[in-house]
C-alpha positions in Angstrom: -1.0 -38.3 -37.1 0.4 -38.9 -40.6 3.6 -37.2 -41.7 3.5 -35.0 -44.8 5.6 -36.3 -47.7 7.5 -33.5 -49.4 9.3 -35.7 -52.1 9.0 -34.6 -55.8 6.2 -36.3 -57.8 8.3 -37.4 -60.8 6.5 -40.5 -61.9 3.1 -38.7 -61.8 4.5 -36.0 -63.9 6.0 -38.5 -66.4 2.7 -40.3 -66.6 0.9 -37.0 -67.3 3.4 -36.1 -70.1 3.0 -39.6 -71.7 -0.7 -39.5 -71.4 -0.8 -36.0 -73.0 1.4 -37.1 -75.9 -0.7 -40.2 -76.5 -3.9 -38.3 -76.5 -2.5 -35.8 -79.0 -1.3 -38.7 -81.3 -4.8 -40.2 -81.1 -6.4 -37.0 -82.1 -4.0 -36.3 -85.1 -3.7 -39.9 -86.5 -6.7 -41.4 -88.2 -8.0 -45.0 -88.0 -5.6 -47.9 -88.0 -2.5 -45.9 -87.9 -3.4 -44.3 -84.6 -4.3 -47.7 -83.1 -1.1 -49.2 -84.3 1.0 -46.4 -82.9 -0.7 -46.7 -79.6 -0.1 -50.4 -79.5 3.5 -50.1 -80.5 4.3 -47.3 -78.0 2.3 -49.0 -75.2 4.3 -52.2 -75.8 7.5 -50.3 -75.2 6.3 -48.6 -71.9 4.4 -51.5 -70.2 7.1 -52.0 -67.6 7.2 -48.2 -66.6 3.4 -48.0 -66.5 3.2 -51.1 -64.3 5.6 -49.6 -61.9 4.0 -46.0 -61.8 0.6 -47.0 -60.5 2.0 -48.6 -57.4 3.9 -45.4 -56.5 0.8 -43.4 -57.4 -1.3 -45.6 -55.0 1.3 -45.0 -52.3 1.3 -41.3 -52.9 -2.5 -41.3 -52.8 -2.5 -43.2 -49.5 0.0 -40.7 -48.1 -2.1 -37.8 -49.4 -5.2 -39.3 -47.8 -3.3 -39.6 -44.5 -2.1 -36.0 -44.9 -5.6 -34.8 -45.7 -6.9 -36.6 -42.5 -4.0 -35.1 -40.5 -4.8 -31.6 -41.9 -8.5 -32.1 -41.1 -7.6 -33.1 -37.5 -5.2 -30.2 -37.2 -7.8 -27.9 -38.7 -10.3 -29.1 -36.1 -7.7 -28.7 -33.4 -7.1 -25.2 -34.6 -10.8 -24.5 -34.4 -10.9 -25.8 -30.8 -7.9 -23.7 -30.0 -9.5 -20.7 -31.5 -12.6 -21.3 -29.4 -10.4 -21.7 -26.3 -8.5 -18.5 -27.2 -11.8 -16.7 -27.6 -12.9 -18.0 -24.1 -9.5 -17.0 -22.7 -9.8 -13.5 -24.3 -13.3 -13.1 -22.8 -11.9 -14.3 -19.4 -9.0 -11.8 -19.8 -11.5 -9.0 -20.6 -13.5 -9.9 -17.5 -10.3 -10.0 -15.5 -9.3 -6.6 -16.9 -12.7 -5.2 -15.9 -12.2 -6.6 -12.4 -8.7 -5.2 -12.3 -10.1 -1.8 -13.3 -12.7 -2.0 -10.6 -9.9 -3.0 -8.1 -7.8 -0.2 -9.4 -10.7 2.3 -8.7 -11.1 0.7 -5.2 -7.3 1.0 -4.6 -7.4 4.7 -5.8 -10.2 5.4 -3.3 -8.3 3.6 -0.6 -5.2 5.7 -1.5 -7.3 8.8 -1.2 -8.6 7.8 2.2 -5.0 6.9 3.3 -3.9 10.4 2.1 -6.8 12.0 4.1 -5.8 9.9 7.1 -2.1 10.9 6.6 -3.2 14.6 6.6 -5.2 14.0 9.8 -2.1 12.4 11.3 0.0 15.3 10.3 -2.5 17.7 11.9 -2.5 15.6 15.0 1.3 15.6 15.0 1.2 19.4 14.7 -1.1 19.4 17.7 1.4 17.2 19.6 4.1 19.7 18.6 1.9 22.6 20.0 1.4 20.6 23.2 5.1 20.0 23.4 5.6 23.8 23.0 3.0 24.3 25.7 4.8 21.9 27.9 8.1 23.8 27.2 6.3 27.0 28.2 5.1 25.2 31.4 8.6 24.2 32.1 9.7 27.8 31.8 6.9 28.9 34.1 7.9 26.2 36.6 11.5 27.4 36.4 10.3 30.9 37.0 8.2 29.7 39.9 11.2 27.9 41.3 13.2 31.1 41.1 10.4 33.0 42.8 10.3 30.2 45.5 14.0 30.6 46.0 13.5 34.4 46.3 10.7 33.7 48.8 13.0 31.4 50.7 15.6 34.1 50.9 12.9 36.6 52.0 11.8 34.0 54.7 15.4 33.8 55.9 15.6 37.6 56.1 12.3 37.6 58.0 13.6 35.0 60.4 16.7 37.1 60.9 14.4 40.1 61.6 12.4 38.0 64.0 15.5 37.0 65.8 16.5 40.7 66.1 12.9 41.5 67.3 13.2 38.7 69.9 16.5 40.2 71.0 14.9 43.6 71.2 12.0 42.1 73.1 14.4 40.5 75.6 16.1 43.9 76.0 12.8 45.6 76.6 11.9 42.9 79.1 15.1 43.5 80.9 14.5 47.2 80.8 10.9 46.7 82.1 12.3 44.6 85.0 14.8 47.3 85.8 11.9 49.9 85.7 9.9 47.6 87.9 12.8 47.4 90.3 13.1 51.2 90.2 9.4 51.6 90.7 9.6 49.3 93.7 12.4 51.4 95.1 10.4 54.5 94.5 7.4 52.9 96.2 9.6 52.1 99.2 10.8 55.6 99.2 7.1 56.9 99.0 6.2 54.7 101.9 9.1 56.0 103.8 7.9 59.6 102.9 4.4 58.7 104.0 5.8 57.4 107.3 7.7 60.7 107.6 4.5 62.6 106.8 2.7 60.7 109.5 5.6 61.4 111.8 5.3 65.1 110.8 1.6 65.1 111.5 2.3 63.6 114.9 5.0 66.2 115.4 2.5 68.9 114.4 0.1 67.6 116.9 2.8 67.6 119.5 3.8 71.1 118.4 0.2 72.2 118.8 0.2 70.8 122.2 3.6 72.4 122.9 2.2 75.7 121.5 -0.4 75.8 124.1 2.4 75.6 126.6 4.7 78.0 124.9 3.0 79.8 122.1 5.8 82.1 121.0 8.5 79.5 121.1 6.2 77.1 119.6 5.0 79.5 116.9 8.6 80.0 115.9 9.2 76.4 115.9 6.0 75.7 114.1 6.8 78.3 111.5 10.1 76.6 111.0 8.6 73.2 111.1 5.8 74.3 108.8 8.3 75.7 106.4 10.2 72.5 106.6 6.9 70.6 106.3 5.9 72.6 103.3 9.3 71.9 101.7 8.8 68.3 102.6 5.3 68.3 101.2 6.5 70.0 98.1 9.2 67.4 97.9 6.6 64.7 98.4 4.4 66.2 95.8 7.3 66.3 93.4 8.1 62.7 94.3 4.4 61.8 93.9 4.3 63.4 90.5 7.5 61.6 89.6 5.9 58.4 90.9 2.8 59.0 88.8 5.0 59.7 85.7 6.9 56.5 86.4 3.7 54.6 86.9 2.4 56.0 83.6 5.6 55.0 81.9 5.3 51.6 83.5 1.8 51.3 82.2 2.9 52.4 78.7 5.7 50.0 78.8 3.5 47.2 80.0 1.1 48.0 77.2 4.0 48.1 74.8 5.2 44.8 76.2 1.7 43.3 75.8 1.6 44.5 72.2 5.1 43.0 71.7 3.9 39.8 73.2 0.9 39.8 70.9 3.1 40.5 68.0 5.5 37.8 69.1 2.5 35.4 69.2 1.4 36.5 65.8 4.9 36.1 64.5 5.2 32.7 66.0 1.9 31.7 64.5 3.0 33.2 61.1 6.3 31.3 61.4 4.4 28.1 62.1 2.0 28.7 59.3 4.9 29.7 57.0 6.7 26.6 58.0 3.7 24.6 57.1 3.3 26.5 53.8 7.0 26.1 53.1 6.8 22.4 53.8 3.7 22.1 51.6 5.4 24.2 48.9 8.5 22.0 49.2 6.3 18.9 48.8 4.6 20.5 45.9 7.9 21.4 44.4 9.1 17.9 44.9 5.9 16.6 43.3 6.3 19.1 40.5 9.9 18.0 40.1 8.8 14.4 39.9 6.0 15.3 37.5 8.5 17.3 35.5 10.8 14.4 35.4 8.0 12.1 34.4 6.9 14.6 31.8 10.4 14.9 30.6 10.6 11.2 30.3 7.2 11.2 28.6 8.3 14.0 26.3 11.5 12.1 25.5 9.4 9.0 24.9 7.0 11.0 22.9 9.9 12.7 20.9 11.3 9.2 20.2 7.8 8.0 19.3 7.3 11.0 17.2 10.6 10.4 15.5 9.5 6.8 14.9 6.2 8.1 13.6 7.9 10.5 11.3 10.2 7.8 10.0 7.1 5.6 9.6 5.3 8.5 7.9 8.2 9.0 5.5 8.2 5.3 4.8 4.5 5.3 4.3 4.9 8.3 2.0 7.6 6.4 0.1 5.3 3.4 0.0 2.4 5.5 -1.2 4.6 7.0 -3.9 5.7 3.5 -4.9 2.1 2.4 -4.9 1.1 5.4 -6.9 3.9 4.6 -9.4 2.7 1.0 -9.4 -0.8 2.1 -9.9 0.3 4.3 -12.8 2.3 1.4 -14.2 -0.7 -0.9 -13.7 -2.9 1.7 -15.5 -0.3 1.8 -18.3 -0.2 -2.0 -18.4 -3.9 -2.2 -18.4 -4.1 0.2 -21.3 -1.4 -1.8 -23.0 -3.4 -5.0 -22.3 -6.5 -3.4 -23.6 -4.7 -2.3 -26.7 -3.2 -5.7 -27.1 -6.5 -7.4 -26.5 -8.1 -5.1 -29.2 -5.2 -6.1 -31.5 -5.7 -9.8 -30.6 -9.5 -9.4 -31.2 -8.7 -7.8 -34.5 -6.3 -10.5 -35.3 -8.9 -13.1 -34.3 -11.4 -11.4 -36.5 -8.9 -11.6 -39.4 -8.2 -15.2 -38.5 -12.0 -15.9 -38.6 -12.2 -14.1 -41.9 -9.3 -16.2 -43.2 -11.0 -19.3 -41.8 -14.2 -18.3 -43.6 -12.2 -17.7 -46.8 -10.5 -21.1 -46.2 -13.9 -22.8 -45.7 -15.1 -21.1 -48.9 -12.0 -22.2 -50.8 -12.4 -25.7 -49.4 -16.0 -25.8 -50.5 -14.9 -24.5 -54.0 -12.1 -27.1 -54.1 -14.6 -29.9 -53.1 -17.0 -28.6 -55.9 -14.1 -28.7 -58.3 -13.1 -32.2 -57.1 -16.7 -33.3 -57.7 -16.6 -31.7 -61.2 -13.2 -33.3 -61.9 -14.5 -36.7 -60.8 -17.6 -36.3 -63.0 -15.4 -35.3 -65.9 -13.1 -38.2 -65.3 -16.0 -40.6 -65.1 -17.3 -39.2 -68.4 -13.8 -39.4 -69.9 -13.6 -43.0 -68.7 -16.9 -43.8 -70.3 -16.0 -42.2 -73.6 -12.6 -44.0 -73.6 -14.3 -47.3 -72.9 -16.6 -46.7 -75.8 -13.6 -45.8 -78.0 -11.7 -48.8 -76.8 -14.6 -51.0 -77.7 -14.8 -49.5 -81.2 -11.1 -50.0 -81.6 -11.3 -53.6 -80.5 -14.0 -54.2 -83.1 -11.9 -52.5 -85.7 -8.9 -54.6 -84.7 -11.0 -57.8 -84.9 -12.2 -56.8 -88.4 -8.6 -56.1 -89.4 -7.4 -59.4 -88.1 -10.1 -61.2 -89.9 -9.2 -59.4 -93.1 -5.5 -60.2 -92.6 -6.3 -63.9 -92.1 -8.4 -64.0 -95.3 -5.7 -62.3 -97.4 -3.0 -64.7 -96.1 -5.2 -67.6 -97.1 -5.7 -66.2 -100.5 -2.0 -65.6 -101.0 -1.2 -69.2 -99.8 -3.7 -70.7 -102.3 -2.4 -68.8 -105.3 1.3 -69.7 -104.7 3.0 -67.8 -107.6 6.4 -69.1 -106.7 8.7 -69.3 -103.7 9.8 -65.7 -104.0 6.3 -64.3 -103.9 5.5 -66.5 -101.0 8.5 -65.3 -99.0 7.7 -61.7 -99.8 4.1 -62.1 -98.8 5.2 -63.8 -95.5 7.5 -60.9 -94.7 4.8 -58.4 -95.5 2.3 -60.3 -93.4 4.8 -60.3 -90.5 5.3 -56.5 -90.9 1.5 -56.0 -91.0 1.1 -58.1 -88.0 3.9 -56.3 -86.2 2.3 -53.1 -87.1 -1.3 -54.0 -86.4 -1.5 -56.6 -83.5 0.9 -56.1 -80.7 -1.4 -55.8 -77.5 -4.3 -57.9 -76.3 -7.6 -56.5 -75.3 -7.1 -57.1 -71.5 -3.7 -55.4 -71.7 -5.3 -52.5 -73.6 -8.1 -52.2 -71.0 -5.6 -52.3 -68.2 -3.6 -49.5 -69.9 -6.8 -47.5 -70.2 -7.6 -48.0 -66.5 -4.1 -47.0 -65.6 -4.4 -43.9 -67.8 -7.6 -43.1 -66.0 -5.9 -43.6 -62.7 -3.1 -41.4 -63.9 -5.6 -38.7 -64.7 -7.2 -39.2 -61.3 -3.7 -38.9 -59.8 -3.1 -35.8 -61.8 -6.3 -34.3 -60.5 -5.4 -35.3 -57.1 -2.0 -33.8 -57.6 -3.7 -30.6 -58.5 -5.9 -30.9 -55.4 -2.7 -31.6 -53.4 -1.2 -28.5 -54.8 -4.2 -26.5 -53.6 -4.0 -28.4 -50.3 -0.3 -27.5 -50.2 -1.3 -23.9 -50.5 -3.9 -24.4 -47.8 -1.2 -26.1 -45.8 1.0 -23.0 -46.0 -2.0 -20.9 -44.9 -2.7 -23.3 -42.1 1.0 -23.0 -41.0 0.7 -19.2 -41.1 -2.5 -19.6 -39.0 -0.7 -21.9 -36.6 2.1 -19.4 -36.2 -0.4 -16.6 -35.7 -2.2 -18.8 -33.1 1.1 -19.5 -31.4 1.8 -15.7 -31.2 -1.7 -15.1 -29.9 -1.3 -17.9 -27.3 2.1 -16.3 -26.3 0.4 -12.9 -26.0 -2.5 -14.5 -24.0 0.1 -16.1 -21.7 1.8 -12.8 -21.3 -1.6 -11.2 -20.5 -2.2 -13.9 -17.9 1.1 -13.3 -16.3 0.5 -9.6 -16.3 -3.0 -10.0 -14.8 -1.5 -12.3 -12.2 1.1 -9.7 -11.4 -1.6 -7.1 -11.2 -3.6 -9.3 -8.9 -0.5 -9.9 -6.7 0.2 -6.1 -6.6 -3.4 -5.4 -5.7 -3.2 -7.9 -2.9 0.1 -6.3 -1.7 -1.7 -2.9 -1.8 -4.6 -4.3 0.2 -2.1 -5.7 2.8 -0.3 -2.3 3.0 -3.7 -0.6 3.4 -4.6 -3.0 6.3 -1.2 -2.3 7.9 -1.8 1.4 7.5 -5.2 1.1 9.1 -3.8 -0.8 12.0 -1.1 1.8 12.5 -3.6 4.6 12.4 -5.8 2.8 15.0 -2.7 2.4 17.2 -1.9 6.1 16.8 -5.4 7.1 17.6 -5.4 4.9 20.7 -2.1 6.4 21.9 -3.3 9.9 21.2 -6.5 9.2 23.2 -4.3 7.9 26.1 -2.0 10.9 25.9 -5.0 13.3 25.9 -6.5 11.5 28.9 -3.1 11.7 30.7 -2.8 15.4 30.0 -6.3 16.0 31.2 -5.6 14.1 34.4 -2.4 16.1 34.9 -4.3 19.3 34.3 -7.0 18.3 36.8 -4.4 17.3 39.4 -2.6 20.7 38.9 -5.9 22.6 39.2 -6.8 20.5 42.3 -3.4 21.3 43.8 -3.8 25.0 43.1 -7.2 25.0 44.7 -5.8 23.0 47.7 -2.9 25.4 48.1 -5.3 28.3 48.0 -7.6 26.6 50.5 -4.6 25.9 52.8 -3.4 29.5 52.5 -6.9 30.8 53.6 -6.4 30.0 57.3 -9.3 30.6 59.7 -7.3 33.4 61.5 -8.2 36.9 60.3 -4.7 37.9 59.6 -3.0 38.8 56.4 -1.8 35.9 54.3 1.8 35.1 54.0 1.8 35.8 50.3 0.8 39.3 50.8 3.2 39.8 53.7 6.1 38.4 51.7 5.0 39.9 48.4 5.0 36.5 46.7 4.0 36.2 43.1 2.4 33.0 41.9 
């Protein structure tokens, strides 16, 4: 690339001024006087004019290089503009994709919010279940108090049973005493029966004795009969007493049998109550173990719920941050769209300026062609004028030679000859000072100066174009900076969208884990409920013994 020379163009301007003055002198001076003035002035400025064309050629070469560099820069700018158009189209497509991703992220955020609401509802259900478990704890504590009351009642019943056994022992001792008394009375009755038999024998003997001695015997009989009647009455009284005693013994034996039956029933009830108490104690131990396990589970669940709440709070904060980021992204997308529209408008302005520059370049090229054609016509006209002037100079030189010959032949004296020589020298100095080759070279140099002047004008126009190109370059640099900013922003938006997708995947994994844990908890709760129901049914089936007696719960007024 050639460097632009910004030095002042002094020799070209000097050449333009000289050429303009000479042309004016040629127009105003007629004939030989104009040609002689040109020759005299050109003889004084030959050295300067020989030096100026070399500088003009160098400037022209520099200007050519500058024009080539500008053309190359202009084509580079065109390529850059095409690249920027492509990048703007790519950015517009990326913006559309980012908008689509934004919509997808918004839908995913909505789904996450719905899932969060579901999780909150499930957490509320877990809180209700925890309240139910607390109520179950209260019921179990109430049942434990009732069981303690039942144990106290059982102890009182055992005390009563001990008292009943003592009364039974007392009744048995009394029955044994009554049996001994009855045996004594039976012995007495047997003795009385023996006495009755003896009395009967005595009566028979008295009858026999009566036959022998009726009167004495009658008296004795009457006495014996009276005694016998008294004895019979006594015996009857004793027999009645014996019957009463036997009845009492029977009643006491029946009572004793009933007491034995009651004792057996009490023993069976005690054994069944012991079994029920042992089962109840086992159930209580199991319930205590289950309660401890549930307390541990509840504590674990409370810890887990606390962790879930913290995670939920973190997720809410993350959602808020993501929503803020989404809003920021929306704002950035809007800003990017606005900036893209501005860039598009600027690109349209740049294109319009380029079209104007192309039009101006075409106009300048047309003007260059016109200037070149004018220069060629001027060169042709100047060549013709130079030929005419050469012919005139030749004629003048011939006339001067002829006059000098005539003056030499006449020879009117030495003074006239000296004066004629001096005049001839003056005329020669005035008329012939430049050869034809030098004059043609001066004309060509003047044409070159004119060309350089036109080129200088073109360079001035190109300098203006250069300023416009520099402004275009600056605008392109600004546009490229904006495009780079847009790219960085789009990359940041893509990274944020990827982070949002990762957060969404993490939320989905956590939701899956929560659902699995809730399913497990529900299954465990259902299993515990089934076990509690099976235990209740088992306890009811154990309580319903095959013996047709009243159950222990009704006897002890137990409340389940």
